[in-house]
DODRENLUM-932518 format. One record per residue (C-alpha): residue number from 1; residue in three letters; y, z, x. Coordinates in nm, 4 decimals. Layout:
REM DODRENLUM-932518
SITE  pos  code         Y         Z         X
SITE  NUM   ALA         Y         Z         X
...
REM end
This chain:
REM DODRENLUM-932518
SITE  pos  code         Y         Z         X
SITE    1   UNK    1.6295   21.8829   25.9084
SITE    2   UNK    1.8375   21.5835   26.0199
SITE    3   UNK    2.2061   21.5822   25.9282
SITE    4   UNK    2.3212   21.2438   25.7983
SITE    5   UNK    2.6458   21.3504   25.6288
SITE    6   UNK    2.9301   21.0970   25.6609
SITE    7   UNK    3.3052   21.1593   25.6698
SITE    8   UNK    3.4921   21.4813   25.7486
SITE    9   UNK    3.3039   21.8056   25.7079
SITE   10   UNK    3.4085   22.0265   25.4156
SITE   11   UNK    3.6328   22.3227   25.4904
SITE   12   UNK    3.4256   22.6409   25.5369
SITE   13   UNK    3.5700   22.8718   25.2707
SITE   14   UNK    3.5362   23.1909   25.4735
SITE   15   UNK    3.7699   23.0539   25.7409
SITE   16   UNK    4.0648   23.0527   25.5018
SITE   17   UNK    4.0357   23.4315   25.4916
SITE   18   UNK    4.0491   23.4475   25.8720
SITE   19   UNK    4.3734   23.2496   25.8671
SITE   20   UNK    4.5237   23.4780   25.6010
SITE   21   UNK    4.4355   23.7925   25.7946
SITE   22   UNK    4.5949   23.6635   26.1126
SITE   23   UNK    4.9081   23.5503   25.9261
SITE   24   UNK    4.9536   23.8962   25.7735
SITE   25   UNK    4.9676   24.0495   26.1225
SITE   26   UNK    5.3343   23.9518   26.1464
SITE   27   UNK    5.4182   24.2071   25.8779
SITE   28   UNK    5.1473   24.4660   25.9375
SITE   29   UNK    5.2847   24.5821   26.2739
SITE   30   UNK    5.5770   24.7532   26.0989
SITE   31   UNK    5.3314   24.9864   25.9234
SITE   32   UNK    5.1691   25.0536   26.2575
SITE   33   UNK    5.5040   25.1326   26.4235
SITE   34   UNK    5.5949   25.3773   26.1476
SITE   35   UNK    5.2631   25.5609   26.1662
SITE   36   UNK    5.1363   25.4398   25.8303
SITE   37   UNK    4.8033   25.3078   25.9572
SITE   38   UNK    4.5099   25.5507   25.9076
SITE   39   UNK    4.3005   25.5647   26.2243
SITE   40   UNK    3.9345   25.6458   26.2504
SITE   41   UNK    3.8444   25.9498   26.4597
SITE   42   UNK    3.7348   25.7358   26.7541
SITE   43   UNK    4.0598   25.5361   26.7595
SITE   44   UNK    4.3101   25.8067   26.6670
SITE   45   UNK    4.4272   25.8853   27.0216
SITE   46   UNK    4.4683   25.5207   27.1237
SITE   47   UNK    4.6392   25.4495   26.7917
SITE   48   UNK    4.8983   25.7213   26.8471
SITE   49   UNK    4.9701   25.5896   27.1962
SITE   50   UNK    5.0276   25.2419   27.0534
SITE   51   UNK    5.2595   25.3826   26.7850
SITE   52   UNK    5.4642   25.5594   27.0537
SITE   53   UNK    5.4946   25.2398   27.2594
SITE   54   UNK    5.6061   25.0381   26.9567
SITE   55   UNK    5.8684   25.3006   26.8709
SITE   56   UNK    6.0422   25.2324   27.2067
SITE   57   UNK    6.1007   24.8602   27.1518
SITE   58   UNK    6.3623   24.6680   26.9562
SITE   59   UNK    6.1973   24.5725   26.6267
SITE   60   UNK    6.3913   24.2465   26.5843
SITE   61   UNK    6.3087   24.1195   26.9337
SITE   62   UNK    5.9438   24.2182   26.9020
SITE   63   UNK    5.9139   24.0777   26.5496
SITE   64   UNK    6.0472   23.7380   26.6554
SITE   65   UNK    5.8207   23.7272   26.9619
SITE   66   UNK    5.5172   23.8216   26.7519
SITE   67   UNK    5.6012   23.5564   26.4918
SITE   68   UNK    5.6299   23.2902   26.7633
SITE   69   UNK    5.2958   23.3907   26.9129
SITE   70   UNK    5.1216   23.3898   26.5745
SITE   71   UNK    5.2736   23.0512   26.4867
SITE   72   UNK    5.1378   22.8990   26.8075
SITE   73   UNK    4.7984   23.0643   26.7571
SITE   74   UNK    4.7812   22.9460   26.3971
SITE   75   UNK    4.8551   22.5905   26.5090
SITE   76   UNK    4.5702   22.6151   26.7621
SITE   77   UNK    4.3364   22.7431   26.4915
SITE   78   UNK    4.4213   22.4573   26.2539
SITE   79   UNK    4.3899   22.2047   26.5351
SITE   80   UNK    4.0450   22.3378   26.6253
SITE   81   UNK    3.9358   22.3427   26.2611
SITE   82   UNK    4.0407   21.9809   26.2030
SITE   83   UNK    3.8814   21.8739   26.5312
SITE   84   UNK    3.5562   22.0301   26.4132
SITE   85   UNK    3.5724   21.8662   26.0710
SITE   86   UNK    3.6304   21.5217   26.2240
SITE   87   UNK    3.3898   21.5536   26.5176
SITE   88   UNK    3.1446   21.2609   26.5361
SITE   89   UNK    2.8427   21.4723   26.6344
SITE   90   UNK    2.5635   21.4836   26.3779
SITE   91   UNK    2.2230   21.6404   26.4261
SITE   92   UNK    1.9648   21.3633   26.4530
SITE   93   UNK    1.6548   21.5523   26.5681
SITE   94   UNK    1.3529   21.4460   26.3678
SITE   95   UNK    1.1303   21.7401   26.2684
SITE   96   UNK    0.7624   21.7198   26.3587
SITE   97   UNK    0.4997   21.6531   26.0917
SITE   98   UNK    0.3928   21.9434   25.8707
SITE   99   UNK    0.0503   22.0881   25.9330
SITE  100   UNK    0.0510   22.2504   25.5894
SITE  101   UNK    0.2763   22.2636   25.2841
SITE  102   UNK    0.3042   22.4840   24.9765
SITE  103   UNK    0.5727   22.4874   24.7069
SITE  104   UNK    0.8307   22.3148   24.9239
SITE  105   UNK    0.7603   22.5343   25.2265
SITE  106   UNK    0.6238   22.3569   25.5334
SITE  107   UNK    0.4431   22.4643   25.8492
SITE  108   UNK    0.5920   22.2289   26.1092
SITE  109   UNK    0.3707   22.1496   26.4074
SITE  110   UNK    0.5890   22.1409   26.7197
SITE  111   UNK    0.2866   22.0842   26.9359
SITE  112   UNK    0.2099   21.7489   26.7745
SITE  113   UNK    0.4464   21.5511   26.9981
SITE  114   UNK    0.4638   21.7824   27.2981
SITE  115   UNK    0.4275   21.6397   27.6486
SITE  116   UNK    0.2150   21.9335   27.7630
SITE  117   UNK   -0.1565   21.8547   27.8016
SITE  118   UNK   -0.4050   22.0148   27.5613
SITE  119   UNK   -0.5322   22.2642   27.4849
SITE  120   UNK   -0.2187   22.4236   27.3444
SITE  121   UNK   -0.2197   22.7823   27.2187
SITE  122   UNK   -0.0964   22.8051   26.8562
SITE  123   UNK    0.1952   23.0418   26.7899
SITE  124   UNK    0.3163   23.1140   26.4359
SITE  125   UNK    0.6985   23.1291   26.4258
SITE  126   UNK    0.8751   23.3044   26.1365
SITE  127   UNK    1.2526   23.2530   26.0939
SITE  128   UNK    1.4873   23.4398   25.8636
SITE  129   UNK    1.5089   23.3577   25.4944
SITE  130   UNK    1.8880   23.3854   25.5106
SITE  131   UNK    1.9630   23.0796   25.7269
SITE  132   UNK    1.7961   22.7452   25.7902
SITE  133   UNK    1.5009   22.7514   26.0258
SITE  134   UNK    1.6275   22.4741   26.2545
SITE  135   UNK    1.8329   22.7225   26.4581
SITE  136   UNK    1.5159   22.7301   26.6690
SITE  137   UNK    1.5318   22.3519   26.7095
SITE  138   UNK    1.9065   22.2988   26.7135
SITE  139   UNK    1.9553   22.0263   26.9754
SITE  140   UNK    1.7480   21.8111   27.2059
SITE  141   UNK    1.8227   22.0323   27.5067
SITE  142   UNK    1.8739   22.3455   27.3016
SITE  143   UNK    1.5436   22.3931   27.1235
SITE  144   UNK    1.3434   22.7115   27.1662
SITE  145   UNK    1.0432   22.5522   26.9974
SITE  146   UNK    1.0386   22.2374   27.2089
SITE  147   UNK    1.0684   22.4546   27.5182
SITE  148   UNK    0.7636   22.6576   27.4148
SITE  149   UNK    0.5742   22.3361   27.3456
SITE  150   UNK    0.6600   22.2069   27.6936
SITE  151   UNK    0.5031   22.5217   27.8398
SITE  152   UNK    0.1605   22.4727   27.6860
SITE  153   UNK    0.2140   22.6518   27.3552
SITE  154   UNK    0.1861   22.5017   27.0080
SITE  155   UNK    0.4660   22.6451   26.7937
SITE  156   UNK    0.3979   22.6311   26.4216
SITE  157   UNK    0.7295   22.6921   26.2465
SITE  158   UNK    0.7659   22.8098   25.8892
SITE  159   UNK    1.0403   22.5965   25.7317
SITE  160   UNK    1.1415   22.7821   25.4159
SITE  161   UNK    1.3256   22.4849   25.2651
SITE  162   UNK    1.5580   22.5818   24.9798
SITE  163   UNK    1.5057   22.9542   24.9304
SITE  164   UNK    1.7206   23.0041   24.6232
SITE  165   UNK    1.7868   22.7315   24.3681
SITE  166   UNK    1.5155   22.6677   24.1112
SITE  167   UNK    1.2811   22.9085   24.2875
SITE  168   UNK    1.2532   23.1592   24.0045
SITE  169   UNK    1.1575   23.5112   24.0989
SITE  170   UNK    1.0106   23.4553   24.4411
SITE  171   UNK    0.9856   23.8011   24.5944
SITE  172   UNK    0.9490   23.9394   24.9441
SITE  173   UNK    0.5897   24.0208   24.8510
SITE  174   UNK    0.5264   23.6558   24.7619
SITE  175   UNK    0.6783   23.5248   25.0838
SITE  176   UNK    0.4708   23.7649   25.2958
SITE  177   UNK    0.1419   23.8144   25.1093
SITE  178   UNK    0.1142   23.4557   24.9855
SITE  179   UNK    0.3043   23.2137   25.2069
SITE  180   UNK    0.2902   23.3870   25.5453
SITE  181   UNK   -0.0672   23.5009   25.4942
SITE  182   UNK   -0.1784   23.1444   25.4199
SITE  183   UNK    0.0264   23.0019   25.7068
SITE  184   UNK   -0.1354   23.2562   25.9367
SITE  185   UNK   -0.4748   23.1406   25.8153
SITE  186   UNK   -0.3827   22.7816   25.9008
SITE  187   UNK   -0.2725   22.8898   26.2488
SITE  188   UNK   -0.5947   23.0782   26.3171
SITE  189   UNK   -0.7970   22.7805   26.1927
SITE  190   UNK   -0.6196   22.5657   26.4520
SITE  191   UNK   -0.7181   22.8304   26.7074
SITE  192   UNK   -1.0879   22.8023   26.6140
SITE  193   UNK   -1.0752   23.1172   26.4027
SITE  194   UNK   -0.9245   23.3299   26.6804
SITE  195   UNK   -0.6147   23.5472   26.6364
SITE  196   UNK   -0.2772   23.3996   26.7312
SITE  197   UNK    0.0594   23.5290   26.8553
SITE  198   UNK    0.3404   23.5574   26.6013
SITE  199   UNK    0.7134   23.5312   26.6730
SITE  200   UNK    0.9710   23.6547   26.4204
SITE  201   UNK    1.3486   23.6094   26.4423
SITE  202   UNK    1.5976   23.8389   26.2671
SITE  203   UNK    1.4779   23.9031   25.9108
SITE  204   UNK    1.1785   23.6865   25.9990
SITE  205   UNK    1.0765   23.9565   26.2455
SITE  206   UNK    1.0783   24.2160   25.9689
SITE  207   UNK    0.8536   23.9893   25.7627
SITE  208   UNK    0.6317   23.9274   26.0669
SITE  209   UNK    0.5931   24.3012   26.1260
SITE  210   UNK    0.4730   24.3434   25.7683
SITE  211   UNK    0.2348   24.0487   25.8131
SITE  212   UNK    0.0910   24.2160   26.1241
SITE  213   UNK    0.0239   24.5349   25.9298
SITE  214   UNK   -0.1501   24.3370   25.6550
SITE  215   UNK   -0.3595   24.1124   25.8844
SITE  216   UNK   -0.4113   24.2887   26.2195
SITE  217   UNK   -0.7357   24.1028   26.2879
SITE  218   UNK   -0.5591   23.7641   26.2851
SITE  219   UNK   -0.2651   23.8473   26.5131
SITE  220   UNK   -0.3142   23.8831   26.8887
SITE  221   UNK    0.0440   23.9740   26.9812
SITE  222   UNK    0.3853   23.9991   26.8206
SITE  223   UNK    0.7321   23.9000   26.9437
SITE  224   UNK    1.0283   24.0463   26.7556
SITE  225   UNK    1.3649   23.8779   26.8180
SITE  226   UNK    1.6690   24.0784   26.7038
SITE  227   UNK    1.4656   24.2326   26.4218
SITE  228   UNK    1.6254   24.4917   26.1909
SITE  229   UNK    1.4274   24.7962   26.0788
SITE  230   UNK    1.6385   25.1114   26.0434
SITE  231   UNK    1.9242   25.0127   25.8131
SITE  232   UNK    2.0889   25.3568   25.8110
SITE  233   UNK    2.1110   25.4287   26.1824
SITE  234   UNK    2.4689   25.3029   26.2281
SITE  235   UNK    2.6175   25.4799   25.9276
SITE  236   UNK    2.4070   25.7947   25.8994
SITE  237   UNK    2.3188   25.6740   25.5533
SITE  238   UNK    2.3424   25.3672   25.3311
SITE  239   UNK    2.5674   25.0813   25.4407
SITE  240   UNK    2.9049   25.1797   25.2858
SITE  241   UNK    3.0192   24.8227   25.2210
SITE  242   UNK    2.7040   24.7248   25.0354
SITE  243   UNK    2.6964   25.0574   24.8511
SITE  244   UNK    3.0529   25.0029   24.7272
SITE  245   UNK    2.9818   24.6401   24.6387
SITE  246   UNK    2.6507   24.7062   24.4622
SITE  247   UNK    2.7825   24.6814   24.1016
SITE  248   UNK    2.9544   24.3515   24.1801
SITE  249   UNK    2.6544   24.2187   24.3709
SITE  250   UNK    2.4206   24.3143   24.0878
SITE  251   UNK    2.6464   24.1421   23.8342
SITE  252   UNK    2.6573   23.8276   24.0496
SITE  253   UNK    2.2818   23.8227   24.1060
SITE  254   UNK    2.2131   23.8776   23.7363
SITE  255   UNK    2.4606   23.6075   23.6348
SITE  256   UNK    2.3408   23.3359   23.8759
SITE  257   UNK    1.9785   23.4403   23.9063
SITE  258   UNK    2.0262   23.4364   24.2838
SITE  259   UNK    2.2667   23.5459   24.5574
SITE  260   UNK    2.4932   23.2456   24.6316
SITE  261   UNK    2.5569   23.1127   24.9811
SITE  262   UNK    2.9282   23.1992   24.9648
SITE  263   UNK    2.8436   23.5648   24.9017
SITE  264   UNK    2.6148   23.5707   25.2055
SITE  265   UNK    2.8802   23.3998   25.4185
SITE  266   UNK    3.1349   23.6597   25.3090
SITE  267   UNK    2.9044   23.9394   25.4231
SITE  268   UNK    2.8641   23.7855   25.7671
SITE  269   UNK    3.2397   23.7190   25.7806
SITE  270   UNK    3.3128   24.0869   25.7155
SITE  271   UNK    3.1282   24.1855   26.0349
SITE  272   UNK    3.4090   24.0297   26.2411
SITE  273   UNK    3.6875   23.8861   26.0211
SITE  274   UNK    3.8759   23.7258   26.3105
SITE  275   UNK    3.5766   23.5641   26.4807
SITE  276   UNK    3.6498   23.2276   26.3180
SITE  277   UNK    4.0153   23.2546   26.4201
SITE  278   UNK    3.9210   23.3103   26.7842
SITE  279   UNK    3.6421   23.0550   26.8150
SITE  280   UNK    3.8319   22.7634   26.6566
SITE  281   UNK    4.1318   22.8317   26.8782
SITE  282   UNK    3.8976   22.8126   27.1761
SITE  283   UNK    3.7378   22.4962   27.0378
SITE  284   UNK    4.0791   22.3281   27.0174
SITE  285   UNK    4.0981   22.3444   27.3979
SITE  286   UNK    3.7605   22.1739   27.4586
SITE  287   UNK    3.7216   21.8043   27.5351
SITE  288   UNK    3.5685   21.6514   27.2203
SITE  289   UNK    3.3032   21.4599   27.4141
SITE  290   UNK    3.1973   21.7570   27.6248
SITE  291   UNK    2.8557   21.9225   27.6009
SITE  292   UNK    3.0236   22.2495   27.5024
SITE  293   UNK    3.2057   22.0818   27.2136
SITE  294   UNK    2.8854   21.9215   27.0826
SITE  295   UNK    2.7000   22.2529   27.1101
SITE  296   UNK    2.9817   22.4263   26.9187
SITE  297   UNK    2.9705   22.1680   26.6392
SITE  298   UNK    2.5903   22.1811   26.6177
SITE  299   UNK    2.5938   22.5586   26.5808
SITE  300   UNK    2.8842   22.5611   26.3365
SITE  301   UNK    2.7093   22.3017   26.1203
SITE  302   UNK    2.4035   22.5258   26.1102
SITE  303   UNK    2.6128   22.8323   26.0224
SITE  304   UNK    2.7689   22.6453   25.7315
SITE  305   UNK    2.4361   22.5048   25.6108
SITE  306   UNK    2.3264   22.8219   25.4378
SITE  307   UNK    2.0839   22.8696   25.1532
SITE  308   UNK    2.0912   23.1215   24.8647
SITE  309   UNK    1.8388   23.3968   24.8076
SITE  310   UNK    1.6414   23.4485   24.4898
SITE  311   UNK    1.7415   23.7480   24.2829
SITE  312   UNK    1.4293   23.9433   24.3773
SITE  313   UNK    1.4679   23.8801   24.7513
SITE  314   UNK    1.8395   23.9646   24.7418
SITE  315   UNK    1.7720   24.2938   24.5640
SITE  316   UNK    1.4825   24.3732   24.7972
SITE  317   UNK    1.6916   24.3185   25.1097
SITE  318   UNK    2.0319   24.4507   25.0045
SITE  319   UNK    1.9192   24.7421   24.7902
SITE  320   UNK    1.5666   24.8155   24.9146
SITE  321   UNK    1.6460   24.7754   25.2835
SITE  322   UNK    2.0179   24.8348   25.3403
SITE  323   UNK    2.0680   25.1024   25.0757
SITE  324   UNK    1.7265   25.2715   25.0456
SITE  325   UNK    1.6118   25.2054   25.4047
SITE  326   UNK    1.2547   25.1528   25.2884
SITE  327   UNK    1.1121   25.0112   25.6168
SITE  328   UNK    1.2300   25.2950   25.8429
SITE  329   UNK    1.1414   25.5604   25.5840
SITE  330   UNK    0.7862   25.4276   25.5645
SITE  331   UNK    0.8026   25.3602   25.1906
SITE  332   UNK    0.8223   24.9814   25.1973
SITE  333   UNK    0.5184   24.8271   25.0325
SITE  334   UNK    0.3999   24.4670   25.0205
SITE  335   UNK    0.1391   24.3661   24.7651
SITE  336   UNK    0.0573   24.7337   24.7149
SITE  337   UNK    0.0084   24.8089   25.0852
SITE  338   UNK    0.2345   25.0466   25.2733
SITE  339   UNK    0.4032   24.8851   25.5735
SITE  340   UNK    0.3594   25.1463   25.8456
SITE  341   UNK    0.4833   25.0052   26.1775
SITE  342   UNK    0.2976   25.2730   26.3716
SITE  343   UNK   -0.0245   25.1080   26.2538
SITE  344   UNK    0.0504   24.7946   26.4609
SITE  345   UNK   -0.1956   24.7990   26.7499
SITE  346   UNK   -0.1469   24.4588   26.9166
SITE  347   UNK    0.0895   24.4171   27.2142
SITE  348   UNK    0.4505   24.3794   27.0977
SITE  349   UNK    0.7608   24.2535   27.2775
SITE  350   UNK    1.1039   24.3043   27.1229
SITE  351   UNK    1.4131   24.1177   27.2402
SITE  352   UNK    1.7134   24.3320   27.1475
SITE  353   UNK    2.0390   24.1576   27.2447
SITE  354   UNK    2.2987   24.4026   27.3699
SITE  355   UNK    2.5932   24.2250   27.2042
SITE  356   UNK    2.4346   24.1812   26.8624
SITE  357   UNK    2.6820   24.2371   26.5765
SITE  358   UNK    2.4481   24.1220   26.3004
SITE  359   UNK    2.1487   24.3442   26.3789
SITE  360   UNK    2.2548   24.6516   26.5701
SITE  361   UNK    2.0471   24.7334   26.8794
SITE  362   UNK    1.9746   25.0789   26.7363
SITE  363   UNK    1.8265   24.9270   26.4211
SITE  364   UNK    1.5963   24.7017   26.6244
SITE  365   UNK    1.4946   24.9774   26.8685
SITE  366   UNK    1.3828   25.1941   26.5769
SITE  367   UNK    1.1018   24.9449   26.5138
SITE  368   UNK    0.9773   24.8941   26.8692
SITE  369   UNK    0.9864   25.2694   26.9342
SITE  370   UNK    0.7551   25.3198   26.6351
SITE  371   UNK    0.4925   25.0752   26.7637
SITE  372   UNK    0.2392   25.2310   27.0057
SITE  373   UNK    0.2042   24.9307   27.2416
SITE  374   UNK    0.5619   24.8115   27.2289
SITE  375   UNK    0.8050   24.7104   27.5037
SITE  376   UNK    1.1476   24.5579   27.4892
SITE  377   UNK    1.4040   24.3570   27.6806
SITE  378   UNK    1.7792   24.3494   27.6250
SITE  379   UNK    1.9326   24.0048   27.6837
SITE  380   UNK    2.3042   24.0152   27.7599
SITE  381   UNK    2.3912   23.8052   27.4571
SITE  382   UNK    2.4670   23.8145   27.0880
SITE  383   UNK    2.2401   23.7645   26.7901
SITE  384   UNK    2.2690   23.3843   26.7868
SITE  385   UNK    2.3723   23.3263   27.1466
SITE  386   UNK    2.0429   23.4802   27.2550
SITE  387   UNK    1.8632   23.1953   27.0784
SITE  388   UNK    2.0863   22.8940   27.1492
SITE  389   UNK    2.3534   22.9984   27.4020
SITE  390   UNK    2.4001   22.8391   27.7401
SITE  391   UNK    2.1853   23.1027   27.9088
SITE  392   UNK    1.9236   23.1312   27.6304
SITE  393   UNK    1.6564   22.9630   27.8410
SITE  394   UNK    1.6910   23.2159   28.1212
SITE  395   UNK    1.7554   23.5245   27.9092
SITE  396   UNK    1.5083   23.4701   27.6245
SITE  397   UNK    1.2949   23.1565   27.6264
SITE  398   UNK    1.1416   23.2045   27.9697
SITE  399   UNK    1.0795   23.5825   27.9375
SITE  400   UNK    0.9084   23.5342   27.5991
SITE  401   UNK    0.6970   23.2506   27.7321
SITE  402   UNK    0.5912   23.4451   28.0410
SITE  403   UNK    0.5087   23.7528   27.8328
SITE  404   UNK    0.2902   23.5505   27.5970
SITE  405   UNK    0.0914   23.4290   27.8950
SITE  406   UNK    0.0022   23.7887   27.9849
SITE  407   UNK   -0.1311   23.9039   27.6461
REM end
């Protein structure tokens, strides 16, 4: 995808909530001082210590100082937000030609224009259905796929296109058993009928694991990048937020026939409500023409360029995975076949970032620990930073490339 949008960027709706939360802090501290804040078991002791410290100070002096600090911070946030909206950077990378296309979904051939000499080894790359696939090809010097191509590989990226609107009842089964199975066939044809490596990122890794179970003879090795599998491990049961929101989510999905982008953004926002507040304050201090500022804008544009999910996919992920934990329980089926991860026999490498807040490390480890010939690395990064951060090349790209050369 190439971004050609003109004029200021629209205001990301979820950021208004971040501003409201921070603004309310000026009043919330009184409840904390008076012991009215319920603490979780893990934070109870530290919370009581904070309450005792606040009880020793003059409330008027502290309240005025806190208000001044929040006013300055809010001004920094707004300055950063407006600087982002007006920033001149636009993504201009031209995607490579498709090798294959079906129903608006393309298999993009990143080896077509690579500088590396032939022969190149085809690698099927499966991104998440939740966000746009170009996170793997974000910027000229920040592209995982172009890096792989420069190292003698031929990345074939599934570009899902628009995954929600006017797509009817596309299901997880359809995406895996139809689209991915046919894309895998195209990749093996390029490889003279021989099996190929597969790389899956985030939810794309979960889909890739299922594909490996269905077509073991066509896959030589599997790379799982921040891939969720056990959706109950962090809560000792169903995700409480999704469980509580299920009636509302079901009503929304039934009404729209899909899960809208704003609903997905709200879910990600809830993982760290003040992340936007912190990062736009930091952005306000960057030089607009700096490499860091351009990288920030490129990533933020991608984050705000979401796509909805069809009703069937939304129900399958939110209710089948997060609430019923079908993959980890061994009851997930695709096209009538049980997806048993222990049946995967090819070599598998999992990259499980230690600072991941989107897919918990425990959820990802549950998958690699189920696979007989599995090994894993733990990049010191977050879910997205692992893929496009300043140290992504050293922490992820190079280790994955070197591992693929050994299998």
